[in-house]
ROLOLUM-124501 format. One record per residue: residue in three letters; x, y, z of N, C-alpha, C in turn. Coordinates in steps of 0.02 Angstrom, whole numbers, padded with zeros to 5 digits, always signed. Layout:
N
ALAXYZXYZXYZ ...
END
This chain:
433
UNK+02004+00527-01813+01947+00497-01855+01945+00423-01827 UNK+01879+00401-01796+01865+00334-01772+01833+00296-01825 UNK+01852+00237-01816+01816+00184-01863+01788+00144-01826 UNK+01729+00116-01856+01689+00066-01821+01700-00006-01854 UNK+01705-00060-01811+01717-00125-01845+01641-00161-01841 UNK+01636-00200-01897+01572-00222-01911+01579-00303-01887 UNK+01538-00332-01850+01543-00397-01831+01483-00440-01857 UNK+01502-00510-01869+01440-00543-01890+01431-00586-01835 UNK+01368-00584-01805+01359-00642-01754+01292-00694-01771 UNK+01298-00742-01747+01242-00792-01754+01216-00803-01693 UNK+01148-00812-01681+01105-00828-01621+01039-00864-01641 UNK+01014-00874-01588+00950-00917-01600+00888-00874-01550 UNK+00832-00856-01582+00781-00830-01536+00716-00872-01564 UNK+00666-00861-01521+00602-00888-01529+00541-00834-01542 UNK+00512-00838-01602+00469-00782-01618+00405-00818-01651 UNK+00348-00783-01627+00283-00805-01667+00273-00761-01732 UNK+00276-00798-01779+00271-00771-01851+00202-00790-01878 UNK+00157-00744-01899+00089-00778-01927+00092-00777-02007 UNK+00090-00830-02026+00090-00838-02100+00018-00805-02128 UNK+00018-00816-02201-00045-00785-02238-00113-00823-02224 UNK-00101-00890-02215-00158-00926-02196-00180-00920-02125 UNK-00140-00914-02081-00162-00902-02009-00188-00834-02000 UNK-00166-00780-02034-00182-00714-02032-00260-00708-02056 UNK-00275-00746-02114-00335-00740-02144-00384-00783-02096 UNK-00362-00834-02073-00406-00870-02019-00437-00823-01975 UNK-00385-00788-01937-00397-00736-01883-00455-00687-01907 UNK-00439-00656-01966-00483-00605-01999-00552-00632-02005 UNK-00556-00688-02040-00627-00730-02052-00667-00740-01985 UNK-00642-00761-01924-00667-00782-01877-00689-00719-01828 UNK-00657-00656-01846-00684-00604-01819-00744-00557-01855 UNK-00757-00584-01910-00803-00556-01949-00878-00571-01926 UNK-00919-00521-01931-00987-00524-01909-01027-00565-01975 UNK-01086-00590-01972-01120-00637-02022-01125-00603-02081 UNK-01148-00536-02076-01156-00492-02140-01082-00477-02173 UNK-01034-00462-02136-00966-00438-02169-00945-00508-02202 UNK-00956-00565-02166-00925-00623-02196-00960-00643-02258 UNK-01021-00637-02265-01064-00643-02327-01046-00603-02387 UNK-01034-00535-02374-01007-00489-02414-00933-00507-02441 UNK-00896-00520-02388-00825-00541-02412-00813-00602-02450 UNK-00858-00645-02438-00853-00710-02480-00880-00708-02556 UNK-00929-00668-02551-00953-00645-02627-00896-00611-02671 UNK-00862-00578-02643-00802-00542-02682-00744-00597-02684 UNK-00740-00637-02651-00689-00694-02651-00705-00738-02705 UNK-00771-00759-02709-00793-00804-02760-00793-00782-02827 UNK-00806-00709-02833-00797-00682-02903-00725-00667-02915 UNK-00679-00673-02874-00603-00669-02905-00576-00743-02908 UNK-00605-00800-02882-00571-00860-02886-00626-00891-02928 UNK-00610-00925-02995-00658-00950-03037-00666-01036-03013 UNK-00622-01059-02970-00627-01121-02942-00670-01131-02873 UNK-00690-01070-02858-00741-01068-02795-00812-01062-02826 UNK-00855-01097-02789-00932-01102-02802-00959-01106-02722 UNK-01009-01069-02722-01042-01060-02656-01124-01055-02665 UNK-01157-01073-02606-01226-01061-02600-01232-01009-02552 UNK-01250-00941-02560-01253-00887-02511-01309-00908-02463 UNK-01303-00881-02401-01356-00895-02355-01415-00852-02374 UNK-01478-00883-02358-01542-00864-02377-01565-00827-02317 UNK-01553-00765-02313-01573-00724-02248-01642-00720-02243 UNK-01689-00713-02301-01763-00716-02295-01797-00764-02267 UNK-01754-00827-02259-01793-00891-02230-01790-00888-02155 UNK-01760-00837-02120-01753-00833-02052-01780-00775-02034 UNK-01844-00754-02052-01868-00689-02033-01878-00687-01962 UNK-01902-00731-01916-01910-00721-01850-01842-00704-01804 UNK-01794-00714-01848-01726-00697-01814-01696-00638-01831 UNK-01728-00598-01876-01707-00534-01890-01740-00475-01843 UNK-01696-00438-01816-01719-00375-01769-01719-00315-01814 UNK-01776-00303-01839-01787-00243-01878-01831-00188-01844 UNK-01804-00121-01857-01840-00073-01821-01889-00048-01867 UNK-01954-00024-01834-02010-00002-01868-01986+00063-01900 UNK-02004+00069-01966-01991+00130-02004-02024+00191-01967 UNK-01985+00244-01965-02013+00305-01928-02004+00358-01984 UNK-02057+00401-01987-02052+00458-02033-01994+00503-02027 UNK-01966+00535-02079-01917+00575-02076-01943+00645-02047 UNK-01887+00688-02029-01911+00751-01999-01955+00794-02049 UNK-01929+00788-02124-01962+00827-02168-02034+00804-02182 UNK-02042+00729-02174-02099+00703-02189-02153+00731-02133 UNK-02126+00730-02062-02157+00743-02008-02182+00815-02006 UNK-02142+00861-02034-02153+00939-02038-02202+00951-02100 UNK-02193+00914-02153-02230+00915-02205-02300+00904-02195 UNK-02318+00849-02151-02394+00832-02134-02412+00897-02094 UNK-02371+00925-02043-02400+00982-02005-02417+01035-02056 UNK-02374+01054-02105-02392+01109-02152-02447+01092-02177 UNK-02466+01038-02209-02531+01019-02241-02592+01037-02200 UNK-02588+01021-02134-02645+01045-02084-02655+01110-02060 UNK-02591+01144-02059-02588+01213-02032-02618+01269-02082 UNK-02580+01257-02147-02601+01312-02192-02653+01286-02257 UNK-02706+01320-02262-02751+01305-02315-02743+01353-02388 UNK-02704+01402-02378-02680+01448-02435-02629+01416-02470 UNK-02630+01413-02548-02574+01385-02572-02511+01423-02573 UNK-02518+01490-02565-02462+01538-02560-02425+01522-02501 UNK-02466+01515-02438-02435+01501-02374-02399+01434-02379 UNK-02429+01397-02405-02388+01328-02408-02323+01320-02441 UNK-02322+01368-02511-02266+01371-02541-02214+01412-02499 UNK-02221+01457-02453-02178+01489-02411-02147+01436-02363 UNK-02195+01406-02336-02174+01354-02280-02134+01296-02313 UNK-02147+01280-02379-02093+01222-02408-02035+01258-02416 UNK-02027+01322-02440-01965+01352-02448-01929+01350-02373 UNK-01970+01374-02330-01922+01375-02267-01901+01303-02238 UNK-01941+01259-02254-01928+01184-02242-01864+01163-02275 UNK-01867+01175-02335-01801+01158-02373-01732+01196-02344 UNK-01745+01249-02308-01690+01284-02284-01657+01272-02227 UNK-01694+01231-02190-01670+01198-02127-01604+01171-02131 UNK-01561+01183-02070-01499+01157-02066-01506+01102-02027 UNK-01444+01064-02020-01441+01004-01978-01468+01006-01912 UNK-01464+01061-01879-01492+01086-01822-01559+01091-01807 UNK-01592+01111-01874-01665+01125-01874-01682+01199-01866 UNK-01626+01238-01890-01639+01310-01888-01640+01331-01961 UNK-01673+01391-01954-01670+01430-02023-01630+01493-02020 UNK-01582+01497-02077-01542+01552-02071-01558+01613-02063 UNK-01610+01635-02109-01650+01699-02104-01720+01688-02139 UNK-01761+01740-02129-01826+01745-02158-01838+01808-02179 UNK-01868+01814-02249-01887+01881-02272-01945+01904-02239 UNK-01954+01968-02240-02012+02007-02205-02085+01970-02226 UNK-02091+01949-02287-02155+01921-02308-02162+01846-02282 UNK-02106+01821-02250-02107+01761-02228-02122+01750-02161 UNK-02121+01814-02117-02124+01813-02050-02186+01774-02028 UNK-02251+01783-02046-02310+01765-02020-02312+01706-02024 UNK-02293+01670-02086-02285+01597-02090-02241+01574-02048 UNK-02177+01604-02040-02126+01573-01986-02154+01564-01923 UNK-02200+01623-01901-02227+01616-01835-02265+01549-01813 UNK-02307+01532-01869-02342+01459-01877-02291+01419-01869 UNK-02244+01408-01903-02192+01351-01916-02164+01333-01845 UNK-02144+01392-01804-02113+01391-01739-02160+01362-01695 UNK-02217+01342-01712-02263+01305-01653-02261+01236-01671 UNK-02230+01208-01721-02228+01148-01733-02185+01101-01693 UNK-02208+01032-01699-02158+00986-01671-02097+00964-01708 UNK-02045+00951-01681-02024+00967-01618-02005+01034-01594 UNK-02019+01046-01527-02017+01114-01503-01948+01144-01516 UNK-01951+01209-01545-01884+01240-01559-01871+01230-01634 UNK-01916+01206-01669-01892+01197-01743-01904+01254-01781 UNK-01867+01282-01833-01885+01333-01865-01859+01395-01832 UNK-01817+01386-01786-01794+01449-01740-01736+01472-01784 UNK-01720+01540-01771-01670+01573-01824-01599+01572-01786 UNK-01597+01557-01724-01539+01549-01683-01544+01517-01614 UNK-01497+01504-01581-01495+01452-01524-01551+01489-01475 UNK-01537+01554-01465-01571+01592-01411-01654+01589-01426 UNK-01671+01599-01495-01734+01590-01511-01764+01524-01497 UNK-01726+01480-01513-01741+01404-01515-01759+01390-01434 UNK-01711+01409-01387-01733+01392-01316-01793+01433-01301 UNK-01807+01495-01323-01867+01536-01303-01929+01506-01320 UNK-01924+01473-01377-01987+01434-01405-01996+01378-01364 UNK-01944+01344-01341-01957+01276-01296-01991+01303-01229 UNK-01969+01359-01206-01980+01385-01135-02045+01408-01142 UNK-02070+01436-01195-02142+01452-01199-02185+01391-01217 UNK-02164+01338-01254-02204+01285-01254-02211+01249-01192 UNK-02165+01243-01149-02168+01217-01083-02199+01258-01035 UNK-02227+01324-01057-02262+01365-00998-02219+01387-00953 UNK-02155+01400-00964-02104+01419-00910-02089+01504-00916 UNK-02141+01545-00937-02127+01611-00955-02118+01645-00874 UNK-02070+01689-00874-02066+01713-00799-02014+01681-00754 UNK-01994+01621-00775-01956+01578-00733-01877+01605-00725 UNK-01838+01567-00684-01761+01591-00687-01744+01570-00749 UNK-01755+01507-00786-01726+01491-00855-01746+01548-00913 UNK-01814+01559-00901-01831+01617-00949-01799+01684-00953 UNK-01782+01706-00890-01749+01762-00879-01678+01759-00907 UNK-01637+01693-00890-01582+01694-00905-01566+01687-00975 UNK-01617+01660-01014-01604+01655-01093-01621+01721-01113 UNK-01674+01751-01099-01683+01815-01132-01646+01877-01101 UNK-01628+01883-01042-01590+01936-01024-01515+01936-01006 UNK-01494+01866-01004-01426+01861-00980-01388+01801-01019 UNK-01416+01799-01087-01398+01747-01142-01320+01759-01152 UNK-01300+01826-01170-01233+01831-01177-01179+01817-01124 UNK-01212+01830-01062-01164+01819-01004-01156+01745-00997 UNK-01212+01712-01013-01207+01628-01012-01163+01611-01060 UNK-01158+01634-01111-01105+01611-01168-01044+01618-01145 UNK-01029+01678-01116-00969+01698-01086-00938+01665-01031 UNK-00984+01630-00997-00956+01595-00937-00969+01641-00868 UNK-01002+01700-00878-01000+01748-00823-01057+01723-00777 UNK-01044+01665-00737-01103+01637-00692-01107+01682-00630 UNK-01063+01715-00611-01061+01752-00546-01108+01813-00561 UNK-01105+01847-00621-01156+01902-00626-01229+01876-00645 UNK-01230+01815-00664-01302+01784-00674-01331+01772-00604 UNK-01287+01738-00559-01306+01728-00496-01339+01773-00452 UNK-01311+01837-00461-01333+01897-00423-01402+01917-00448 UNK-01436+01896-00510-01496+01922-00526-01546+01864-00523 UNK-01533+01800-00530-01585+01749-00530-01552+01690-00489 UNK-01594+01637-00481-01571+01570-00457-01542+01529-00514 UNK-01473+01531-00501-01431+01500-00564-01438+01426-00562 UNK-01446+01396-00504-01453+01323-00512-01522+01302-00541 UNK-01579+01336-00510-01628+01315-00548-01643+01328-00621 UNK-01613+01380-00640-01606+01395-00719-01573+01345-00758 UNK-01513+01327-00727-01467+01268-00773-01500+01203-00764 UNK-01542+01184-00708-01582+01131-00707-01630+01124-00764 UNK-01678+01177-00774-01719+01176-00813-01691+01188-00886 UNK-01630+01214-00899-01597+01225-00965-01569+01161-00989 UNK-01550+01121-00941-01533+01048-00962-01583+01010-00992 UNK-01642+01017-00983-01700+00978-01012-01724+01006-01074 UNK-01690+01068-01097-01707+01084-01169-01664+01056-01218 UNK-01678+01061-01275-01644+01033-01338-01608+01086-01369 UNK-01535+01085-01383-01513+01131-01418-01502+01120-01494 UNK-01522+01064-01508-01529+01035-01585-01588+00999-01597 UNK-01647+01048-01603-01714+01015-01604-01719+00958-01673 UNK-01686+00958-01724-01687+00909-01770-01655+00843-01758 UNK-01614+00845-01696-01572+00788-01689-01617+00727-01670 UNK-01679+00744-01644-01727+00691-01627-01744+00645-01680 UNK-01735+00659-01744-01744+00629-01809-01689+00606-01846 UNK-01618+00619-01810-01568+00604-01849-01532+00545-01827 UNK-01571+00507-01776-01535+00445-01757-01538+00386-01816 UNK-01489+00361-01823-01488+00299-01877-01532+00242-01858 UNK-01566+00215-01902-01591+00152-01888-01548+00090-01872 UNK-01571+00057-01823-01523+00000-01805-01520-00053-01856 UNK-01463-00080-01870-01449-00126-01936-01482-00190-01908 UNK-01511-00228-01959-01540-00293-01956-01484-00342-01930 UNK-01494-00383-01871-01454-00416-01840-01466-00497-01885 UNK-01412-00536-01899-01431-00593-01918-01374-00646-01869 UNK-01414-00680-01835-01375-00712-01771-01331-00770-01813 UNK-01276-00769-01771-01225-00830-01801-01229-00889-01766 UNK-01275-00899-01722-01292-00963-01683-01370-00963-01663 UNK-01395-01026-01673-01465-01038-01669-01465-01088-01601 UNK-01481-01065-01534-01482-01113-01477-01558-01133-01464 UNK-01572-01197-01471-01640-01227-01458-01632-01271-01402 UNK-01681-01263-01357-01690-01306-01292-01720-01364-01315 UNK-01689-01422-01291-01717-01493-01299-01742-01519-01231 UNK-01758-01580-01236-01778-01611-01172-01724-01619-01124 UNK-01736-01603-01061-01693-01607-01004-01644-01548-01010 UNK-01578-01562-00994-01538-01514-01010-01502-01505-01079 UNK-01522-01541-01130-01493-01542-01197-01503-01482-01235 UNK-01457-01458-01269-01468-01399-01320-01445-01421-01386 UNK-01481-01396-01434-01458-01406-01505-01429-01340-01530 UNK-01367-01344-01553-01329-01294-01576-01324-01284-01651 UNK-01349-01246-01688-01345-01232-01759-01316-01179-01787 UNK-01294-01175-01851-01277-01118-01884-01328-01098-01935 UNK-01368-01047-01924-01432-01039-01956-01407-01011-02039 UNK-01351-00982-02040-01327-00948-02105-01263-00974-02123 UNK-01262-01041-02120-01187-01067-02134-01179-01062-02210 UNK-01109-01050-02225-01096-01035-02301-01074-01102-02334 UNK-01095-01130-02385-01083-01186-02416-01030-01180-02467 UNK-00961-01184-02457-00915-01178-02517-00902-01249-02549 UNK-00894-01239-02623-00872-01291-02660-00812-01286-02701 UNK-00763-01317-02701-00692-01311-02743-00709-01348-02810 UNK-00711-01325-02862-00718-01347-02936-00651-01376-02950 UNK-00655-01436-02992-00597-01462-03013-00579-01428-03094 UNK-00512-01435-03099-00500-01409-03170-00448-01444-03201 UNK-00447-01465-03260-00409-01504-03297-00340-01471-03325 UNK-00278-01487-03298-00228-01456-03308-00190-01478-03376 UNK-00218-01519-03410-00199-01547-03473-00211-01496-03533 UNK-00165-01484-03580-00170-01436-03634-00162-01369-03621 UNK-00140-01344-03563-00122-01276-03543-00054-01272-03539 UNK-00037-01198-03540+00040-01191-03532+00058-01182-03464 UNK+00132-01188-03452+00149-01186-03381+00134-01116-03344 UNK+00133-01072-03375+00111-01001-03343+00025-01011-03309 UNK-00006-01040-03356-00084-01059-03344-00089-01108-03291 UNK-00044-01153-03290-00050-01201-03231-00037-01177-03169 UNK+00021-01130-03164+00043-01099-03106-00010-01057-03080 UNK-00056-01023-03117-00116-00980-03103-00165-01024-03068 UNK-00176-01079-03104-00233-01125-03078-00215-01157-03017 UNK-00152-01171-03002-00127-01196-02937-00130-01152-02884 UNK-00121-01088-02895-00130-01035-02840-00204-01030-02822 UNK-00238-01025-02880-00313-01021-02869-00339-01081-02821 UNK-00316-01147-02840-00337-01200-02797-00308-01187-02719 UNK-00251-01170-02718-00221-01166-02654-00270-01112-02602 UNK-00277-01049-02641-00317-01004-02614-00385-01036-02593 UNK-00417-01085-02639-00485-01100-02620-00480-01149-02555 UNK-00424-01187-02559-00419-01235-02511-00407-01196-02434 UNK-00375-01149-02438-00353-01111-02386-00419-01073-02362 UNK-00451-01050-02396-00518-01017-02386-00580-01061-02351 UNK-00582-01126-02387-00628-01180-02356-00597-01194-02292 UNK-00530-01199-02277-00513-01220-02212-00528-01161-02156 UNK-00523-01112-02169-00531-01050-02136-00607-01050-02114 UNK-00659-01051-02167-00728-01056-02146-00747-01122-02111 UNK-00717-01167-02120-00727-01225-02071-00706-01225-02010 UNK-00648-01199-02000-00623-01165-01932-00669-01121-01887 UNK-00697-01066-01925-00742-01018-01892-00811-01058-01879 UNK-00829-01108-01920-00890-01127-01898-00883-01177-01843 UNK-00836-01215-01833-00816-01265-01779-00794-01225-01710 UNK-00767-01174-01725-00760-01118-01659-00827-01090-01633 UNK-00882-01069-01684-00930-01052-01652-00974-01102-01625 UNK-00979-01169-01655-01014-01210-01626-00989-01242-01558 UNK-00923-01238-01551-00893-01256-01485-00911-01199-01433 UNK-00912-01141-01449-00928-01084-01410-00997-01080-01385 UNK-01037-01105-01438-01115-01099-01423-01125-01165-01370 UNK-01104-01215-01386-01100-01273-01343-01079-01253-01265 UNK-01031-01224-01268-00993-01202-01194-01045-01152-01159 UNK-01071-01104-01199-01116-01056-01168-01187-01082-01151 UNK-01211-01132-01194-01277-01158-01176-01263-01207-01114 UNK-01204-01239-01108-01197-01278-01047-01199-01240-00983 UNK-01167-01185-00983-01150-01138-00916-01209-01089-00908 UNK-01239-01064-00962-01287-01018-00954-01360-01047-00983 UNK-01363-01112-00970-01432-01144-00997-01494-01114-00959 UNK-01492-01107-00898-01547-01086-00848-01571-01006-00876 UNK-01523-00967-00881-01525-00898-00902-01558-00911-00972 UNK-01529-00937-01018-01551-00931-01090-01630-00967-01088 UNK-01641-01010-01055-01714-01038-01045-01759-00995-00999 UNK-01744-00940-00979-01774-00899-00933-01798-00938-00877 UNK-01755-00968-00836-01769-01008-00780-01725-00995-00724 UNK-01674-00952-00745-01633-00930-00679-01587-00875-00707 UNK-01548-00842-00659-01509-00790-00669-01435-00813-00706 UNK-01402-00762-00734-01338-00769-00765-01287-00784-00721 UNK-01249-00844-00740-01203-00865-00691-01138-00831-00703 UNK-01094-00840-00656-01027-00793-00665-00990-00837-00720 UNK-00964-00810-00771-00928-00831-00827-00882-00775-00857 UNK-00822-00787-00854-00785-00739-00882-00739-00750-00946 UNK-00698-00710-00976-00661-00729-01037-00607-00778-01007 UNK-00587-00772-00951-00535-00813-00915-00556-00887-00923 UNK-00620-00891-00899-00647-00965-00912-00650-00994-00980 UNK-00668-00942-01022-00666-00967-01087-00589-00983-01121 UNK-00545-00942-01097-00480-00949-01116-00453-01022-01085 UNK-00468-01034-01022-00447-01100-00996-00477-01152-01037 UNK-00539-01159-01047-00573-01214-01087-00544-01213-01157 UNK-00537-01169-01204-00526-01168-01271-00447-01170-01276 UNK-00410-01150-01224-00333-01148-01235-00317-01088-01287 UNK-00352-01042-01276-00340-00973-01323-00331-00919-01277 UNK-00295-00860-01301-00287-00808-01258-00346-00770-01258 UNK-00353-00728-01194-00416-00696-01177-00428-00628-01245 UNK-00374-00610-01258-00384-00554-01312-00414-00590-01378 UNK-00391-00654-01407-00421-00689-01452-00483-00698-01452 UNK-00505-00724-01390-00577-00747-01389-00617-00679-01377 UNK-00593-00627-01357-00628-00564-01354-00647-00540-01428 UNK-00593-00555-01469-00605-00536-01542-00649-00576-01576 UNK-00663-00638-01559-00697-00694-01582-00768-00676-01580 UNK-00782-00661-01507-00858-00648-01488-00893-00584-01507 UNK-00833-00545-01525-00861-00466-01538-00904-00469-01602 UNK-00963-00434-01593-01015-00429-01654-01054-00492-01671 UNK-01048-00541-01623-01085-00611-01634-01140-00617-01596 UNK-01195-00641-01620-01259-00647-01584-01287-00721-01582 UNK-01333-00732-01539-01358-00798-01544-01431-00793-01528 UNK-01472-00835-01567-01541-00831-01560-01563-00886-01508 UNK-01594-00867-01461-01601-00905-01402-01675-00904-01378 UNK-01699-00949-01327-01773-00933-01312-01786-00868-01274 UNK-01733-00837-01257-01730-00776-01218-01740-00713-01271 UNK-01720-00726-01335-01716-00674-01388-01654-00676-01422 UNK-01632-00632-01456-01572-00631-01503-01518-00589-01447 UNK-01475-00622-01418-01427-00598-01379-01357-00593-01405 UNK-01318-00542-01389-01239-00534-01400-01211-00580-01354 UNK-01167-00624-01388-01132-00667-01355-01084-00646-01292 UNK-01066-00585-01300-01032-00551-01241-01074-00541-01186 UNK-01138-00525-01199-01187-00515-01136-01199-00575-01100 UNK-01173-00634-01120-01183-00700-01074-01117-00707-01032 UNK-01074-00655-01040-01020-00661-00994-01023-00615-00935 UNK-01009-00642-00879-01024-00595-00817-00957-00595-00782 UNK-00926-00539-00774-00860-00540-00735-00856-00526-00658 UNK-00915-00511-00630-00932-00499-00555-01004-00511-00546 UNK-01024-00519-00487-01087-00530-00461-01126-00463-00477 UNK-01101-00410-00492-01136-00352-00506-01156-00342-00573 UNK-01197-00398-00598-01216-00401-00673-01289-00421-00672 UNK-01307-00464-00727-01376-00472-00736-01408-00508-00677 UNK-01365-00555-00652-01396-00607-00600-01409-00562-00537 UNK-01363-00510-00526-01375-00469-00457-01440-00438-00475 UNK-01456-00406-00534-01516-00373-00548-01587-00415-00532 UNK-01574-00474-00565-01633-00524-00561-01647-00538-00487 UNK-01594-00562-00451-01600-00570-00366-01636-00513-00345 UNK-01609-00445-00356-01633-00395-00327-01711-00377-00342 UNK-01736-00400-00411-01791-00392-00422-01841-00443-00393 UNK-01813-00505-00381-01850-00554-00348-01863-00533-00278 UNK-01812-00505-00240-01821-00482-00171-01878-00431-00164 UNK-01868-00381-00211-01928-00326-00200-01992-00354-00217 UNK-02000-00405-00272-02068-00424-00293-02089-00470-00223 UNK-02047-00505-00183-02074-00542-00129-02076-00508-00049 UNK-02057-00445-00057-02054-00414+00008-02122-00393+00028 UNK-02138-00403+00099-02202-00390+00127-02211-00316+00148 UNK-02152-00275+00170-02154-00207+00178-02096-00186+00145 UNK-02103-00130+00115-02037-00097+00067-01973-00103+00108 UNK-01923-00126+00080-01850-00130+00111-01809-00081+00080 UNK-01775-00047+00128-01731+00008+00107-01665-00019+00071 UNK-01628+00032+00028-01574-00006-00004-01519-00038+00041 UNK-01516-00017+00110-01475-00035+00152-01500-00101+00181 UNK-01566-00118+00188-01587-00186+00204-01580-00230+00143 UNK-01586-00204+00080-01569-00248+00022-01496-00272+00016 UNK-01459-00222+00031-01381-00248+00049-01373-00308+00083 UNK-01405-00299+00136-01404-00363+00189-01431-00426+00158 UNK-01493-00420+00130-01526-00478+00106-01486-00501+00048 UNK-01459-00470+00003-01410-00496-00048-01350-00524-00025 UNK-01322-00490+00035-01266-00528+00059-01271-00596+00085 UNK-01343-00605+00120-01353-00672+00146-01352-00726+00088 UNK-01360-00699+00012-01356-00747-00034-01298-00760-00071 UNK-01250-00719-00037-01178-00717-00065-01164-00666-00121 UNK-01208-00619-00131-01187-00569-00176-01175-00501-00135 UNK-01125-00482-00141-01102-00409-00104-01100-00360-00149 UNK-01142-00313-00148-01159-00245-00171-01152-00184-00126 UNK-01133-00125-00147-01135-00063-00110-01203-00045-00115 UNK-01223+00004-00069-01290+00025-00070-01301+00076-00131 UNK-01263+00110-00157-01262+00152-00216-01267+00115-00279 UNK-01236+00048-00274-01251-00004-00339-01319-00019-00332 UNK-01354-00033-00271-01423-00053-00270-01471-00001-00296 UNK-01450+00070-00279-01498+00122-00309-01482+00124-00380 UNK-01426+00112-00407-01416+00115-00486-01459+00061-00522 UNK-01451-00007-00486-01489-00061-00513-01571-00043-00513 UNK-01594-00011-00461-01661+00010-00455-01693+00043-00511 UNK-01645+00102-00517-01661+00146-00576-01664+00111-00647 UNK-01617+00068-00657-01611+00035-00726-01673-00013-00727 UNK-01698-00040-00667-01751-00085-00669-01827-00053-00663 UNK-01817+00020-00658-01876+00061-00655-01917+00047-00597 UNK-01882+00041-00539-01909+00017-00476-01908+00089-00435 UNK-01948+00103-00397-01944+00165-00345-01906+00146-00286 UNK-01885+00197-00245-01865+00182-00175-01912+00160-00122 UNK-01894+00138-00074-01932+00111-00023-02002+00153-00004 UNK-01983+00213-00002-02037+00267+00013-02090+00266-00043 UNK-02080+00244-00102-02130+00250-00157-02155+00174-00176 UNK-02126+00137-00149-02150+00057-00170-02208+00036-00144 UNK-02242+00070-00090-02303+00050-00071-02358+00057-00125 UNK-02341+00111-00168-02391+00116-00223-02396+00052-00264 UNK-02340+00019-00280-02336-00052-00319-02375-00105-00282 UNK-02392-00098-00225-02440-00157-00189-02505-00142-00195 UNK-02532-00087-00223-02597-00079-00229-02618-00090-00317 UNK-02664-00115-00323-02689-00132-00394-02698-00078-00426 UNK-02663-00087-00491-02667-00031-00541-02619+00030-00520 UNK-02589+00031-00465-02538+00083-00451-02477+00079-00485 UNK-02437+00145-00494-02377+00135-00536-02320+00106-00478 UNK-02270+00068-00519-02220+00045-00484-02157+00101-00470 UNK-02161+00155-00500-02114+00208-00490-02148+00269-00458 UNK-02109+00319-00433-02134+00371-00400-02189+00406-00452 UNK-02234+00445-00419-02278+00484-00461-02242+00533-00503 UNK-02269+00549-00565-02238+00595-00604-02220+00654-00578 UNK-02256+00685-00537-02236+00752-00507-02183+00756-00473 UNK-02148+00700-00450-02080+00695-00422-02037+00668-00463 UNK-01981+00692-00487-01934+00659-00536-01891+00615-00504 UNK-01884+00558-00529-01857+00507-00499-01790+00514-00481 UNK-01747+00556-00506-01682+00576-00489-01680+00616-00426 UNK-01741+00644-00412-01738+00685-00349-01780+00659-00294 UNK-01802+00602-00304-01832+00569-00255-01784+00546-00191 UNK-01794+00561-00129-01751+00549-00080-01754+00476-00050 UNK-01700+00447-00045-01704+00375-00025-01715+00384+00047 UNK-01732+00325+00083-01745+00318+00151-01675+00333+00189 UNK-01627+00305+00158-01562+00317+00189-01534+00390+00196 UNK-01563+00432+00141-01539+00508+00140-01562+00549+00196 UNK-01618+00517+00243-01645+00547+00285-01593+00563+00347 UNK-01545+00518+00349-01495+00519+00402-01455+00590+00401 UNK-01453+00612+00335-01410+00671+00330-01453+00737+00351 UNK-01516+00737+00371-01548+00787+00395-01540+00806+00454 UNK-01522+00872+00481-01505+00888+00535-01553+00866+00595 UNK-01529+00859+00654-01577+00824+00702-01635+00872+00720 UNK-01619+00939+00731-01665+00978+00747-01726+00996+00699 UNK-01699+00980+00641-01759+00982+00587-01797+00916+00585 UNK-01756+00863+00598-01800+00800+00604-01851+00807+00651 UNK-01832+00832+00711-01886+00827+00775-01943+00872+00755 UNK-01915+00926+00723-01976+00974+00708-02019+00945+00652 UNK-02001+00907+00606-02041+00861+00562-02097+00827+00599 UNK-02060+00790+00656-02101+00725+00687-02159+00757+00727 UNK-02139+00819+00766-02184+00852+00810-02231+00897+00778 UNK-02221+00922+00714-02270+00959+00676-02333+00939+00675 UNK-02384+00983+00682-02451+00969+00670-02485+01004+00624 UNK-02528+00981+00580-02564+01014+00525-02598+01077+00562 UNK-02601+01125+00525-02642+01191+00532-02718+01164+00540 UNK-02754+01199+00591-02830+01192+00587-02867+01213+00531 
END
């Protein structure tokens, strides 16, 4: 039998321990404006020594980004029902089927007497609504798009089970699978999902950046919370009650200090961003290179801490309401590069290919790959060099004609991949008389 001896040793080590005050300060500085207001309201209710004036959000209506109210799916379908059916009995059946829709926009089943009404409902917008299953949903959309008899129509009607089982080799023997899949990707598998997107929340900016004369900026907190600590007479109360009051007072002072620290941090952050990105904010220049590392070096805080501080924070600027994170640029492949690219294309006398744009940007110190140029063009909704002559004519579109999908437009560089004998044939081909 072995015995273990216990030894008591003493040593020293350095560790960072977050006390309650510092932990609360970090939590408060990370809160969004809405979260902070709700949290403070609860704290004021718990602590009788705290009094505050909540921010008046209604006083800054221009700074609120509200999404225009959109009718719900049921409202949209009910309006179509009123137009399509004149008989009260048919409307009643249509309303019953409307209430039976699931989250996909399908009806589980329909009785025999409902078939005629259901056939009309299946012509409603969005296409595919009121289908009884996925196959019928896709068939309705194919019929609406006028794709009867095409490869995707045959695949959905005749080879749907093979499609679900992944037996693509069997389908490929009968139809053009690639074309069918391309068209299938443009159909909706859940027609009701168009109306299920949540409305964007109202954004209350944490900072207000106003351009003054010269290079000066005015930095404000539009929704600053005003806290007041009330005094309390300790005379004539028991020791237990004095202990509770002192705890309330300590909590109130700690909370007031944390709010003040948050406000000072935001003001310093706003001043630093306005100083470095002033031209971009006033719409007079591109976004300058600015990273979390630069902020860390200036404020003396770790990058992860600053990342949590700016998360969910917004600023009202002459350029609009912007997320503070959007004012950081980690590489040239950011908003500044897009703006330079757009300026080059606007000033071009003859359309420049993506390879030529790479060279022009390199002359200005911006190094981008050709595929990055193509990606930025699509984001800016600018066509390739082949289609940009359209934009030089008055009233002509800036992007390729609608008959040619933007994703399938061949760029000038892609011609290099065409075999030489085909390229020669194209150059020497003459039109038929």
